[in-house]
N, C-alpha and C positions, 0 to 999 in steps of 0.2 A: 779377354774381350774381345768382341768378335768387330771389325772394321770394316767398314762397305767403302769401298772405292770406288769411285767414284768419275767415269771418263767419259766427255762430253767430246763428241766427236763429228765431221765438220771435212771433208774429201782427204779423210783421216790414215787410207791406203799406203802410202810410203811409209808412213812413222807407225802405224801402231802395234805393228808387232814387236818393236821393240819396247812401246811403253809396258804391253801386257807384259811383255816378258820381266822385267824389271817388277811386276808386283808378282808373278810366279815363285823366283828368287829369293822374298822376302825372309827374313829367319822369323818371322810373327806369321805365324803361320790359319790362325783364325782370321781368316778375310770372304769377303764374298765381291766377287766384279760385278757392276755393272755400268755398259756400255749404250749411251743412246746418242744414235746420228743424228743430226740436224736436217733430214730430210735428203742429202745430198749421198749418190748412187753409183759410188766409183769400186765399189768392191771389197768396202769395210766389212761388212757384215760377213762375207764368204773369210778372210782373215780372224775374224774373230774369231769364227767356230773349229778354223784349222787350228789354232795355237792355242785352246782352251778346251777341245776334247776332251783331254786325254788324263784332267786333271780331277783330283776331286773335288775342290771348292765350290760353291755354288756360282753361274755365271750366267746373267740372263742379257738381254741385248734388243734394243728398239729404234727404230726409225717413227721419225714423228710428220714421217709423208711429205712436210714443208720446212723451208726455212724459214725457221719463226726467231732467229737469235739466241747466243750462248746463255742469257736469263732463263730462257724458258727453258732449255735442255736439262739446264741444272736445276732447276725447278721439276723435269722432270726425273732426273736424278732423284730428289730426294724423296719424293711421294714413293721413289719405289726400295729407295736403302729399310733394310730391316736389322743392320745394326745396332751396340750399343755407342756405337760413334762412324766419323764420317770420313771419309780423306782422297781430294780431290787431284786429281793428274788428268793434264791438257794429253792429246793423244798426242802431240811431239817431243814429252819432256821423258826426265823418267827418273826411278829413283835408285839408292845405293839402296846393300841388302838389309841396312837394319832401319830404313826411315820410319815403315810403322811398328817396330818394338823401339827404337827410342821416342815415337810420339805415344803410344800407349801410357810408356812409363808415368810419362807429366798426366794424361788423361786419365788412369785410376788414381789418382791425389789430390783430383778438382779443378785439373785446369778447361776451363772453357773452350778453349782455342791453342791450338800449337803449330807454333811458326820455327821451322826450321832454317839452316842457315843452307845459303844458292850457289851453288857454281852455273853460271854461264856459259854458253858454246854456243857457234856458227853452226845451224842449221844444215848448211854446206857441208864445213872442211870439218865439222864434229871440235875443231880448235876452242880450246877457253879462251875466254872471253874477260871475264873476271869472276871472281868472288865476294859474295852480300853476305853479313850477315844482319837482323834487325837491330836495332842501337837497342840499349837498356831501356832508356825511356816506353817502349811497347808495354813491360813488364809493369812499370812504375803510371803509369796514364795516358793508358791506350785509348780513350777516346781525345785526349789533343794529340797523340802523336799521329792518329790515322787522319784528322779533318785539319791540320795542318799540311800533310804531303802523304801519299801513297810508300808507306814504308814497308808491304806486305808488296813486293815486287810482283808475285806469282801465286796464284789459287792451288799450284802444287805444291806446293811448300806447306800447307798448312791441313793439320786434324781439327776437325771439331767432333765434342761432345753433343748426342742427343737428345740432351738439355738443352743446350745452347740454340743448335737448330731449331728446335720445336718453340722456343720463348722468340728467337730471333725473326723466324718467318721464311719468306720468301725473297730471292731475286728480283730485283726490281728490274722487268724488263723494256722500262722506257730507256736504259741506260744500255745502250748497243758494245759500248766498252768499257770498262770503268764501274762495271756493276757489282763485282768482286769487293773491291774497295768501299766502296756504299754498304754494301756488308758486313767488314768487318769491323766500321764501324756502329750500324745498329749492333753490333751482337757484342759488342761495349759498351754502349749505353747500356746495353739492356742487360750488364753486371756481369759479364763473360770474362773469367780471371785469362789473363793472355799468360804463357809460356813461353820461350824462347828455348829450345834447343838447337845450341851454336855447331853440331856436325851438320858438313856443309854434308847432305843429303839428298837434297832436292838437286834435277840436275835441267837446267831451265831452255831450255834452244829459244834464239835470240834469229829475226830475220829481219838483216841488215838491207839500208838503204829503203826503208817507209817514203811515202810519196808525201807531196805534201795533201791532199786528200786526206790520208790517213791525219796527217797534225794537224790540221784542220778539225779534222772530228773529236780528236784526242783534246781540243783544246774548248770543245764547244761542250764535252761531256765533264769536261774540268768546271764549267759554267753552272752545266744543271745541277753538280756536285753540291757546289757551297749555295745556292740556290735551295735545293733541298734542306740542307741545315742550316740554313741562314738565321733558324729562332731558336737552336742548341745553345741552351742557357746552360751546357755544362764548360761550354767557352766562352769566354769573356766578347761583349759587342764589337767590342772595336777590333779584336782580333777577327772574329769572323766579320764585318765588315769592310778590311783590307785586304784579308784572301777570297773576297768572292769581286772586289775594285782589280783585284790583280791576277784574276780567271780574264774578267771580262777586258781587260788593258793587251792580254796577251793573244783574246781570241782576235781582239780589233786590230790590230796586228798586222792578223793573218789577211783577214779579211778588205786590208785599205783596199789594195791594186785593184782588187776586181767589184771588190763591193765597198765605196766610199759610204755611204749611205748607212748603211749596217752597221758600217765600222765609226762611224762619228754617233749615231744610238746608244751604240755600247759603252764606246766612251763618256757620252752626257752620262748616263749613269754609273758608270765608274766614278768619274767626276763626284758628284752627290753623293757617293758613296766615305770620298775620302777627298774632301774638299780643298785642304791642304795639302797636295801631293802635286810636285812641280811635273813631275816625269808625266804624269796621266793628263796636266793639261798641257805638256809638249805635243803629246800625241794625239789629243782634241782636235790644237788647231794644225797640225797635218793633217789629218781627214777632215775637216771643215773645208780645210785650202782645197784636196781632190775633187771635193763634191764639186766647190766653185770652177776649179779650172779644167777637172777631166773634160776629153777629150770624146766627143760625142759616139758614139757606136756609129758606123753605115747605115742606109736605111736596109741596106738588107742581112745584115748580121742578126743572129736571132738572140732575144733575150735570155737573160743570166736563167731567170727561177720563179715560183711560184710567189706571191704574196699568199700566206695564211693568216688570215684576222681568224684566233683561238679564240675566240668569243666564251666567256668562262660565265654559266648558267650559276644564281644561287642551289641551293638546296643537292649540287653535285658533291661524290665526296673522292677520296684517294682514288678509289679504282672501278668510281662509278661516270659516267656520263661520258653525252657524245664528247666534250672537248677532250677527253680521253685519245683521241684521235692524232692531238697535236704529242703525245707524247709517242709515236711508232713513225710518226715524220722528222721525230726532229734528228738532227746531225745528217737530212736527206744535202746533197749537193744540190739536189730543185727546187729545195722547197725555203724562204724564209720565212719565218715567225712572228708575227706580234703577240702578244699575250693582252688582256686587257681586266687586269682587273679593277674593280669597282673601288676606286677612290674617292674622297675628298678635293683633290686638285683634279684630277680629270673633272671633273665636274662641273668644274669652277671653269677652266679651259674652253671643256664642251660647251659651257652654257656661254661661253665671249662667242664661241664658233658659230654655236645656233644663232646668236643673237644678229650677228655680223651678217648671216645667210636667211635670217627670217625662217628657222626652222621651226619646225611643230613642238610643243609642249613634248617630254619624252623626257628619263632616264640618260642624262647632258651625257655622262660617262659614255654611253655609245655615240657619241655625235663627236669627243674628243677620239674616237678610235677610229672614227669615220678620218677625222682630222691628220693623225698619225699616219693611214693606211696610202691618203693624198698625199703627205709627205716624202714617203714611203718610194713610191710610184713615181714621183714627177726627180729623185732626187742618184736611183740607183735604176740599173736596168733590167725591169723585173717583167713576166710575162705575161701576167694575168693574177687577178686579185684572187682572191676565194674567201668569202664572208661565209665561215663553220652554221650559222645563226642567221640563214638570212631575212627572218622575221625581223630578227634587232633592228635591222638596217631601209626599212620601205623607205626615206625618203631619201638616201642615196641614192638605192636602186632603182628610184623614178629620175635620176638626172637623166641630163642628155649623154649621151656614148662618149666615152673619154678615148686616149691613146689605146691604154691597153683592155684586153675583154676584165668583165666582172661574170664570176662564177658564183653563187648565191645555193647554197645548203636550208631547203626549207622540212620543218617538224610539222607542221601543224599542219589536220585535217580540212580540207577547206570546208568541214561544218562550222569553226571558230573565226571566221571573218566575214566579220558584218557587211565590207561592201567586198566585190572582186577585185582583183588586181588590174593597175594602169595594166594597157596593149603596150605602153611605149617604157622607154627608160633604157639605160647600158648594160643588161641584161645579155648575156654571152648564153651561158648553160645554168641550166635551172637542178639542181639537186634533189633527188625528190625520195624518200624513205619508202615508198611504194606504191606499186603499181597503179592502181587504183587512184590517183588522184592528177595523175598524166593527165588526164582530157582536162583539166579544170586548170591546169595551170600552164598549158601549152602556149605558147607566145606571152606571159604575164611579162612586165617593165620590158617587150623587146627583143625577147628570150628567142634565138637562132634553135637551139636544143632544150629536151628534156631527156636524163639519166632519170635511173634507180640504181644507187646504192646503199643497201639495207644501213640500219643500225649496228654498230659494232657492238662486241663483248669484251674486257681481260679472261679468256678464257684460261691462261694460268691463273690468275687469282681466282675468278666463279669457276671452281672446278666441283665433283662429289666427292662426296669424303667419303674416310675410310672405314668408316663404321656401320652398322649396320641400322636402317631406320627406325626409332621407338618402336616396341608394340603396340603402344594403343593409338591409333589413327591421330594427327594433327592437319588440322588444313591451315595455311597461311594467305593472309590478304595482303598486300604491301601498294600501299601509291594513293594518289588521290586524283592526277591530272584524268578528264571524262570518265572517272569509273562510275557504273553506273551502283548506287550505294544501294539503293530500294531495293535494286534483286539480289547485291550480296548479302543484304539485312533478311530479308525471309529466304533464299538459300540455305542462309548457315540456322536461322530459326525452325528449320524443315529438318536439317543434316541433323540439330541438335535432340530434336524432339527424338528421333526413329534410333540415336545414338545415344545417349546421357552421355557416357564416359569420354567424350572423343574430347580432343582441345584443340580452339580457334587461336589464330595466332595474328594480331592485328596489327602492321604496323603502316601507321599512317597520321598526320600531322594532328596536333592537337586539337583544333579546329575543326577537322573532320570529325575526329574521335566526340567529341562534345557535340556534334552537330543534329540535328532534329532526325536524318537518315538512318545514321547507326544507335538510336535512343533502344530501339528492342533487343539488340544484342547486348546492351552492356553489362549489364542483370545477371549472365548466361555462368554457369559456373564454370565451363570450361574456359571460359574468354578470359586471354591474358594480351594485353595494351601495349606496347613497346614504342617507346617514344625517344627518338634522337637519337635509334642504332647507327652504330660505324659500321664499317665492311665490314669488320672479321664478324662483329655478334649480328650480320644481314646474312654473312656468307655460314654462319652455324646453320638459321632458321631456314637459308634453301637446303642444305642438306638434310635435317631434321625432321622435315616434314613430309607429309605422306602428297598433296600435293597445293598445286598455288591456285585459289579459288580466284577469277580476275574476269568479269564482263563486265566489256566496256560498252560505254552511248558511246563513243566512233574514237580511231586511233589510226596514228600511223607507226609510232614502234614505241617503246619505254623500255628506262633500263629495266624495269621489274621484270618484265617478258624474257629477252636478252639474259639475263644473271639463272632466271632460273634454267632457261633451255641450257645456259653452258653448267649451270651444277646437276643438271638429270632429274631435273626437280618437272614431274607431269604439271603440264597447265589444262587449268580449266576453262573453259570458256566459250563465249559462241560465237557465232561466223558474223562477226561486225567490224571494221573498219577492215586495217589493213595484215587479220593476224594470218590471211592465208599466204603471203608476202613470207609469215615469219614461222612457216612449218604444221600451220593451222589445217587440219582437215588431211596431210598427208605422211608430216611424221609423228604428232599426237590427233587423236578424233575432238573433233567437233562437238559443244553437247546439243542435243536432235532439237530443240527450240530453244528460244528465249525466254525461259520458264524458272522457278526456284525447282519445279520435278526436274527440269532434264538434267540442271546442273548437279542436285544432288545425287541423281543417281548415277552420275559417271565421278560425283570423289566417293559414293558406295561402292563403285566396280573399282578403283585404286585398292584402295582399304582390304578390298574382299580378295580381289585378285595378284598378288605379290608377285606370280611370277609373269605376268603379262603385265604389271606395272613398273621391274624391270626390264622389258621389251624397252618399253617408252619411254624409258628414261634413258637409256645406252641409246637408242635412233636420236632423240633431241641433243643429248651431249657429241655426238657427232656432227648432226646438221649445225650445231655451235659452231664446233672446232674448225671445220669444212668450208662454212659460208660466211661465221658473223664474226669471227679472231680478228684481233683488230688486224695485225698481219696483214690476213687477205683484203678487208675493209683498203687498207692504208696502199695495197700495190691498187686495188680499182681507181683511187685517187691518184692516184703517180699516171695509172695508165690513160685518163682522161687529162691530167697538165698536160701530157705527152703529148697527147692529140690536140690540143687549144695553140701548144706552143706554135707547129704546125702552119696554123689556121691564119688567115690576116690577120694583120693589127689596126688596121687606120680604120676610124669612127664611122668612113663614110663604109666600108665594107662592115662593121660591124651592125651599122644603119638599114645596111643594103636587105 
């Protein structure tokens, strides 16, 4: 059995030599070593080359170039692994000589996950802190054991079969820490058999004296874990509610001193989950009292953070959509999140709020969101509020300026508006997805500045496939909004007439598919319609298609465009909307004209010139990773927040 040893490294120069030496000393000699460095540059690469140069085993090193987090680094490691199994090793941990041998014995008889015993030690003194062996319940009921607590204390003690990895998928990059617990649980849910190796073969370095900020992050990630798995049918509903309530209460207690409003909101959620819990009631009372009696900061005291309103749009999937930005801002000390699920209760409260304010008729869940934002701004020391989908909150943006600046991200092109936006309002900064909209929106809702930050994409999930593109060309059509379907249909008819054996995959809603614009293509033999596909199925289509045909009537950005770029799928479109801000004309060529002939010619070239297509695919992927990856976009928003925090905060200054 060949085992891929996977080391995720970040500023690992002081410790990685010891970790690699423990791999080289393994009694199980059939292994390959893969080291991926998460954007740091401290000499780790030179150390890896020096200590592995003489060995016969395969050693591979990569550097991501930018810091993308441990989940993204591990996902890259899994992509590179070629063994029958994988074994994780943190760069500051090490193994006993028989670690791989003992794990391989369990894997060869059907284990999906092998968890060994762990000796913990102080990294500074090398002194033993303690010993830990996983509980027997982990073998009997792995889902329940992993849901209740983090019983696998380090990924360095885990070996995993290739079949388990393929079934489970990737690490969730939304977790800044605790991504491994989420992964092990998902593996257990998928049916992986867990076996315990009691020998203490893993030596786990502990960094003593963690900060309060790290403690808060741990608490926030625990909440995220239980929120993500709150519908897990394998665990009784009462237990799911209790543990989510407990994690919310823990986070709320840590937030109470600095952010009592946020603390109270979490405790209110905890109370709704477990209304009979007197401890939650007591904690909620304390946080509410803190809100009421907390001494207000002095006028020159800077606010604590930005209120981020994560508008959740319909039709978005687990890895797709603009609201994914919230995943990559979660846990940031400078950002406080408000999520916006569309529920009946929110609509009822929002309707009452709108009636009191004589607001317009609209989705009243959006009015509730504005009420929640108003409450948060009044009860917490927040620097500003950012509405991720500004179009949802036009009435709120039109109000007179408040104490805190308002940031609004706009997604729609100017052409879809029936009336120009008002020139007065409470907006400080408008964020646009393309530069071409800047002149139209300059000064809208009283804004003082407009900035361009592009739509992001999850480049860890949406990525090129490992298999070659099928020999029979396949043209992909994805999405509906502002697509030029008459031109799409005419292009498909032309290509199909020239190449009867080609395939055409349409991922469009039913009303568009059955509408008049696509009627002519529905009967073609090579045309396939895909309705309601999930992220995984859509990714496979991106990976296995020749090109993505997507002529627009107008656009700023859209999910399908950036996801194709991330998957290295060449885009066939014309010079409409904001496509030039997303690589059109520079990363990939644009059709010479907005005609079926020009689009068909470009599709044919991608099929006829595979080497050229490969170059365009690689350039598209590089552009997505360097420019559109969510960590890159998140950093740009954080820089904007920091700039606005330094700006004047008074209503008079905002109105000036």
